[in-house]
C-alpha positions in Angstrom: -11.1 -30.9 47.2 -9.2 -30.5 50.6 -6.6 -33.0 49.3 -6.4 -30.6 46.2 -5.8 -27.3 48.6 -3.3 -29.3 50.3 -1.1 -30.2 46.8 -1.6 -26.7 45.6 -0.5 -24.7 49.1 2.7 -26.7 49.3 3.4 -26.2 45.6 2.4 -22.2 46.3 4.6 -22.5 49.1 7.7 -23.5 47.0 6.7 -21.0 44.1 6.6 -17.9 46.3 10.2 -18.8 47.3 11.3 -19.3 43.3 9.6 -16.0 43.0 11.6 -14.4 45.7 14.9 -15.7 44.9 14.2 -14.7 41.3 13.4 -11.1 42.6 17.0 -11.0 44.2 18.7 -12.5 41.4 16.5 -11.5 38.1 19.7 -12.6 35.5 19.1 -16.4 37.0 15.8 -16.6 34.2 17.1 -20.2 33.4 17.0 -21.0 37.1 13.5 -19.5 37.8 11.9 -21.4 34.6 13.4 -25.0 35.6 12.2 -23.9 39.3 8.5 -23.3 38.1 8.5 -26.5 35.6 9.7 -28.6 38.4 6.9 -27.5 40.5 4.3 -27.8 38.3 5.5 -31.3 37.3 5.3 -32.0 40.9 2.0 -30.8 41.3 0.7 -33.0 38.5 2.3 -36.2 40.1 0.8 -35.6 43.5 -2.6 -34.9 42.1 -2.8 -38.2 40.0 -1.3 -40.0 42.9 -3.9 -38.7 45.4 -6.7 -39.1 42.4 -5.6 -43.1 42.6 -5.6 -43.3 46.1 -9.0 -42.0 46.3 -10.6 -44.2 43.7 -8.9 -47.1 45.3 -10.4 -46.0 49.1 -13.7 -45.7 47.3 -13.3 -49.3 46.2 -12.5 -50.3 49.6 -15.3 -48.4 51.0 -18.1 -49.6 48.4 -20.9 -51.5 49.9 -21.5 -53.2 46.5 -17.7 -54.4 46.5 -18.6 -56.5 49.7 -20.6 -58.6 47.8 -18.1 -60.5 46.2 -14.6 -59.3 47.4 -12.5 -58.9 50.7 -9.4 -57.0 51.5 -6.3 -59.0 51.8 -3.5 -56.2 52.1 -2.4 -52.9 50.8 0.8 -52.8 48.4 2.7 -49.9 46.3 2.3 -49.5 42.7 4.9 -47.5 40.6 4.2 -46.1 37.1 5.8 -44.0 34.7 4.1 -41.2 33.5 4.7 -38.0 31.4 5.4 -35.7 34.8 7.7 -38.6 36.2 7.5 -41.4 38.3 3.9 -41.9 40.1 3.9 -44.1 43.6 0.7 -45.0 44.8 -1.0 -47.3 47.4 -3.5 -49.7 46.0 -5.4 -52.6 47.6 -5.4 -56.0 46.9 -8.9 -58.3 47.0 -9.9 -61.8 47.3 -12.7 -63.1 45.5 -15.1 -64.8 47.4 -16.2 -67.2 45.2 -13.3 -68.6 43.4 -10.6 -67.5 45.8 -8.3 -65.6 42.9 -6.8 -62.2 44.3 -6.8 -58.7 42.3 -6.1 -55.4 42.3 -9.5 -54.0 41.6 -8.2 -50.2 40.9 -5.9 -52.0 38.0 -8.9 -54.1 36.8 -11.1 -51.1 36.3 -8.3 -48.8 34.9 -7.2 -51.3 32.6 -3.9 -51.5 34.1 -2.0 -55.4 33.8 -0.1 -56.6 36.4 3.2 -56.1 34.5 2.9 -52.8 33.4 5.1 -50.2 34.6 4.4 -47.2 32.0 1.3 -45.0 31.5 -0.4 -45.4 28.4 0.2 -41.8 27.9 4.0 -42.4 28.2 3.8 -45.3 25.8 2.0 -42.9 23.2 4.9 -40.5 23.7 7.9 -43.0 23.5 6.0 -44.3 20.1 5.7 -40.8 18.5 9.4 -39.8 19.3 10.8 -43.2 18.2 8.9 -43.4 14.8 10.5 -40.0 13.9 14.1 -40.7 15.5 15.5 -43.4 17.7 14.7 -46.1 20.2 17.0 -43.8 22.6 15.1 -40.5 21.9 11.8 -42.4 22.4 12.8 -43.8 26.1 14.0 -40.1 26.6 10.6 -39.0 25.8 8.7 -41.0 28.0 8.5 -38.3 30.9 10.1 -35.1 31.6 12.0 -36.5 34.7 15.3 -38.2 35.0 13.6 -41.4 34.7 13.9 -42.5 31.4 13.2 -45.9 29.5 15.6 -47.9 28.2 16.3 -48.6 24.5 15.6 -52.5 25.0 12.2 -51.1 26.6 11.4 -49.0 23.6 12.2 -52.0 21.0 10.1 -54.7 23.2 7.1 -52.1 22.9 7.4 -51.7 19.0 8.4 -55.4 18.4 5.0 -56.6 20.1 3.0 -53.8 18.0 -0.4 -55.0 16.5 -1.8 -52.6 13.8 -5.7 -52.1 13.6 -7.6 -52.9 10.5 -8.0 -50.0 7.8 -11.0 -48.0 9.0 -13.5 -48.1 6.2 -15.3 -44.8 4.8 -18.6 -43.4 5.7 -19.6 -42.9 2.2 -17.4 -44.0 -0.6 -15.8 -41.4 -3.0 -16.4 -41.1 -6.6 -13.2 -40.2 -8.7 -12.3 -40.5 -12.6 -8.5 -41.6 -11.8 -6.5 -43.2 -9.0 -2.8 -43.4 -8.6 -1.0 -46.3 -7.0 2.7 -45.4 -6.5 5.3 -48.5 -5.4 8.8 -48.9 -4.8 11.3 -50.3 -1.6 14.1 -49.3 0.7 17.3 -51.7 1.3 17.4 -52.0 4.7 20.7 -53.2 6.4 20.0 -56.1 9.2 22.2 -56.9 12.2 20.1 -60.4 12.2 16.8 -61.6 11.1 15.6 -63.9 14.2 18.6 -63.9 16.2 22.1 -62.8 16.3 24.2 -65.0 14.2 21.7 -66.0 11.7 22.8 -63.9 8.6 23.8 -66.3 5.5 27.2 -65.9 3.8 26.9 -65.3 0.1 29.1 -66.4 -3.1 30.5 -63.1 -2.9 31.7 -63.9 0.8 29.2 -60.7 2.0 26.7 -61.3 4.6 23.1 -61.3 3.4 22.2 -58.7 5.6 19.7 -56.7 3.6 15.9 -56.7 3.7 13.2 -54.8 1.4 11.0 -52.3 3.0 8.2 -51.9 1.0 6.1 -48.8 0.3 2.7 -48.7 -1.5 0.7 -45.5 -1.3 -3.1 -44.6 -3.2 -3.7 -41.0 -4.0 -6.5 -39.1 -6.2 -3.7 -37.0 -7.9 -1.7 -33.9 -7.8 -2.6 -30.4 -6.6 -0.4 -27.3 -6.1 0.2 -26.1 -2.4 -1.5 -22.9 -3.3 -3.1 -21.3 -6.3 0.1 -20.2 -7.5 2.6 -22.3 -6.1 4.8 -24.0 -8.0 5.1 -27.0 -5.2 2.5 -29.6 -5.4 1.3 -32.2 -2.7 -0.5 -35.6 -3.4 -4.0 -35.5 -2.8 -5.4 -37.7 0.2 -2.5 -40.2 0.0 -2.8 -43.3 2.1 0.2 -45.6 2.5 1.3 -49.1 3.0 4.4 -50.2 4.4 6.2 -53.4 5.7 8.9 -56.3 4.9 6.6 -58.7 2.7 8.5 -61.4 1.7 7.4 -64.6 -0.5 3.6 -65.3 -0.1 3.3 -62.3 2.3 3.6 -59.9 -1.0 0.2 -61.0 -1.9 -1.2 -59.8 1.7 0.2 -56.2 1.0 -1.6 -55.9 -2.5 -4.8 -57.5 -0.7 -4.5 -54.7 1.7 -4.2 -51.9 -1.0 -7.3 -53.7 -3.0 -9.3 -53.8 0.1 -8.5 -50.0 1.0 -9.4 -49.1 -2.4 -12.7 -51.0 -2.6 -13.7 -49.5 0.9 -13.2 -46.0 0.3 -14.2 -45.6 -3.5 -16.9 -46.5 -5.7 -14.4 -48.8 -7.8 -17.4 -48.9 -10.9 -17.0 -45.5 -11.4 -13.1 -45.1 -11.5 -12.2 -44.6 -15.1 -8.6 -45.9 -14.7 -5.9 -46.7 -12.2 -2.2 -45.8 -12.9 0.5 -47.8 -11.2 3.5 -45.9 -11.2 6.4 -48.0 -10.5 9.9 -49.5 -11.8 8.8 -52.7 -13.0 10.1 -54.8 -10.1 8.9 -58.5 -10.0 6.9 -58.0 -6.7 5.1 -54.8 -8.2 4.1 -56.9 -11.3 3.0 -59.7 -8.9 0.5 -57.4 -7.3 -0.8 -55.9 -10.6 -2.3 -59.4 -11.3 -4.2 -58.7 -8.0 -6.1 -55.8 -8.5 -8.1 -55.6 -11.9 -8.3 -52.6 -14.3 -4.8 -51.4 -13.6 -2.6 -49.5 -16.1 1.2 -49.7 -15.2 3.3 -46.7 -16.2 7.0 -47.0 -15.8 8.1 -44.0 -13.4 9.9 -41.3 -15.1 12.8 -41.8 -12.4 13.8 -45.0 -13.5 13.3 -44.3 -17.1 15.5 -41.5 -17.1 18.2 -43.7 -15.3 18.3 -46.4 -17.6 18.2 -44.0 -20.4 21.5 -42.3 -19.0 23.2 -45.7 -18.8 22.7 -46.4 -22.4 23.8 -42.9 -23.8 26.2 -41.9 -21.1 29.3 -42.7 -23.1 28.4 -40.7 -26.2 29.6 -37.3 -24.4 28.2 -34.4 -26.4 25.8 -36.7 -28.6 24.3 -38.2 -25.7 21.2 -35.8 -25.4 20.5 -36.4 -29.1 20.7 -40.0 -28.8 17.8 -40.0 -25.8 15.9 -37.9 -27.6 16.0 -40.5 -30.6 15.3 -43.4 -28.1 12.2 -41.6 -26.8 10.8 -41.1 -30.2 11.2 -44.5 -31.2 9.6 -45.5 -27.9 6.6 -42.9 -28.7 6.2 -44.6 -32.3 6.2 -48.1 -30.6 8.6 -49.5 -32.9 10.3 -52.2 -30.6 12.3 -53.7 -32.9 13.9 -50.5 -34.2 14.8 -49.8 -30.5 16.5 -53.0 -30.0 18.4 -52.1 -33.1 19.2 -48.7 -31.9 20.5 -50.0 -28.5 22.9 -52.3 -30.3 23.9 -49.6 -32.5 24.7 -47.3 -29.3 26.7 -50.2 -27.8 29.0 -50.5 -30.4 30.5 -47.3 -30.0 31.9 -48.5 -26.8 35.2 -50.2 -26.5 34.7 -51.8 -23.5 32.7 -55.1 -23.2 31.6 -54.8 -20.0 30.5 -51.2 -20.8 28.4 -52.9 -23.8 26.8 -55.5 -21.6 25.5 -52.8 -19.3 24.3 -50.8 -22.0 22.3 -54.1 -23.5 20.9 -54.8 -20.0 19.6 -51.1 -19.6 18.1 -51.5 -23.2 16.3 -54.9 -22.2 14.8 -53.5 -18.5 13.0 -50.9 -21.1 12.0 -53.6 -23.5 10.9 -55.6 -20.6 8.5 -52.7 -19.5 7.7 -51.7 -23.1 4.2 -50.7 -22.7 4.9 -48.9 -19.4 7.2 -46.7 -21.0 5.3 -46.0 -24.0 2.3 -44.5 -21.6 5.1 -42.8 -19.8 6.5 -41.0 -23.0 3.2 -40.2 -24.5 2.0 -38.8 -21.2 -1.8 -38.8 -21.5 -3.3 -36.0 -19.5 -4.5 -38.2 -16.8 -0.7 -39.9 -16.4 1.0 -38.2 -13.5 4.7 -37.9 -12.6 6.0 -40.4 -10.0 7.2 -39.6 -6.5 8.1 -42.9 -5.6 11.8 -42.2 -5.0 11.0 -39.1 -3.1 8.4 -41.0 -0.8 10.6 -43.9 -0.3 13.3 -41.4 1.1 10.7 -39.3 3.1 8.6 -42.4 4.6 11.3 -45.1 4.9 14.9 -44.1 4.3 14.6 -41.0 6.4 14.2 -43.5 9.5 15.5 -46.6 8.1 18.2 -46.5 6.1 19.9 -42.9 5.7 22.0 -43.1 8.7 23.9 -46.0 9.9 21.0 -48.7 11.3 21.0 -52.3 12.5 17.8 -53.9 12.6 16.4 -57.3 13.1 13.7 -58.5 10.4 10.8 -57.9 12.9 12.2 -54.8 13.9 12.2 -53.5 10.6 8.6 -54.7 9.4 7.3 -53.1 12.8 9.0 -49.8 12.2 7.8 -49.6 8.6 4.1 -50.4 9.6 4.9 -47.6 12.2 5.7 -44.9 9.8 2.9 -45.8 7.5 0.6 -45.6 10.5 2.4 -42.0 11.5 2.0 -40.8 7.9 -1.6 -41.6 7.7 -2.4 -39.8 10.7 -3.0 -42.5 13.2 -3.1 -41.9 16.9 -0.4 -43.3 18.8 -2.5 -43.4 22.3 -5.3 -45.4 19.9 -2.5 -47.7 18.7 -1.3 -48.3 22.4 -4.8 -49.0 23.5 -5.4 -51.7 20.6 -2.8 -53.5 21.9 -4.7 -54.9 24.9 -7.9 -57.2 25.0 -11.1 -55.0 24.3 -12.7 -54.5 27.7 -15.9 -55.7 28.8 -18.3 -52.8 28.4 -19.5 -51.7 32.1 -22.5 -53.2 33.2 -21.9 -56.0 30.4 -23.1 -58.6 33.0 -26.4 -57.0 33.7 -29.2 -57.3 31.0 -29.1 -53.4 30.7 -26.7 -50.7 31.4 -27.6 -49.2 34.8 -27.6 -45.6 34.8 -26.9 -43.4 37.8 -30.3 -43.0 39.1 -30.9 -46.8 39.2 -27.8 -47.0 41.0 -29.0 -44.4 43.5 -32.3 -46.0 43.6 -30.9 -49.7 44.3 -28.5 -48.4 47.0 -31.2 -46.9 48.7 -33.7 -49.9 48.7 -30.8 -52.0 49.9 -29.3 -50.1 53.0 -32.6 -48.6 54.3 -32.7 -45.6 56.2 -29.1 -44.8 54.8 -31.0 -44.4 51.5 -33.0 -41.2 52.5 -29.9 -39.4 52.1 -29.5 -40.1 48.5 -32.8 -38.4 47.3 -31.0 -35.0 48.9 -28.1 -35.9 46.7 -29.9 -36.7 43.6 -31.7 -33.5 43.8 -28.6 -31.5 43.8 -25.3 -33.4 43.3 -22.0 -31.6 43.8 -18.9 -31.9 41.6 -17.4 -34.5 43.8 -20.4 -36.3 44.6 -20.8 -36.7 40.7 -17.6 -37.5 40.3 -17.8 -40.8 42.8 -21.1 -41.6 41.6 -19.3 -42.0 38.0 -16.5 -44.2 39.4 -19.3 -46.3 41.7 -20.8 -47.3 38.0 -17.5 -49.1 37.6 -17.5 -50.6 41.0 -20.8 -52.2 40.3 -19.1 -54.1 37.5 -16.6 -55.9 39.7 
């Protein structure tokens, strides 16, 4: 408590001077605000510094520590925290049994030897980088001028591992479930290393990779009872760069999510809204009971390609084509496409019309379901979600990614949009710590620790009885930390 008072008295003295200066120059509101902000940041850093050093001193003075560790020396550690750089002293200890040296304060706190940034700052970096850029992510690491470089942010991203999807406590029962799927075209600077991009037959670099997005939701509902704006009900996103065999992993993850969170046997139908791409069609085969629906955006896109040259007759031609799709007369649709193409004098234009017609023919049943428009069939929002979830960060502005960077950012975007906690993600990167007291047959309670200390140290133990009856906050704090020291 004395150390806290000392820190506060020093800050208070500075605040009084800042307040006095403001009284003399009340028009300098910005300077006053900045001065107050800086002093409270200093208070935060000094408080953390002293707390860490107190815990290190507690380890040094622990009688339990003497059983296994001896002091080697005291060093200085610098950590970049939210409030700025924190420089504190810590003790290096040597193990009596095997002779290896270790900073026990780091071991208890879960700080690895190479770490220079706190978990809270890393979480803040990811929180910003997933929305804007590596540079702004580095700037967000702390409020001081000590920033993190873009390269460091990139390294943090590239090494991310993502946890498995959490299972629901109880499975939901729904009549219908919806899956939308699409992709974003992301530009690469390189795949694995600089200079490894291949040159295609058109003499252009093959510098594009597909960032895929699949999301599952329970339907669409209005933002409010009278609102015309709607939102997806309980959406869950899956994103990443999945090539070749990895495509199966994406769809398996989607299926596992559905199976873990919904009573599949009670779902009447699962509708897949998509553009009919190969990777999406392949995914359909991995999930039973899916009905594919051609999304409205691509259907209208190709109908416009077919009829665009007809000028004022285009609307009538599109209506006729939709009626043919509704009736299910595939041969008649093919014949009508040829007839429409004949009105174009350009061979290249005719070829594009026929290709657009083939697209609908190749997705005939999915197009029919879209046109028939059963009550359970919902509009597809995949294009908007590609823009909002992926393109907004990955490709709407000039960016150059590596393949691993693109994949990790896509996954991070999905994690973020699913409401993932960045601090939990940062902590997930480390090996799961051994539970305190796991080396013993049972977890030691504070009373058992006090009893053991009393029995072990004879006369000293009589003071523990009084402490146990009425523990101060300071004593409780030391006691809690002692339970960690016992695991060393």
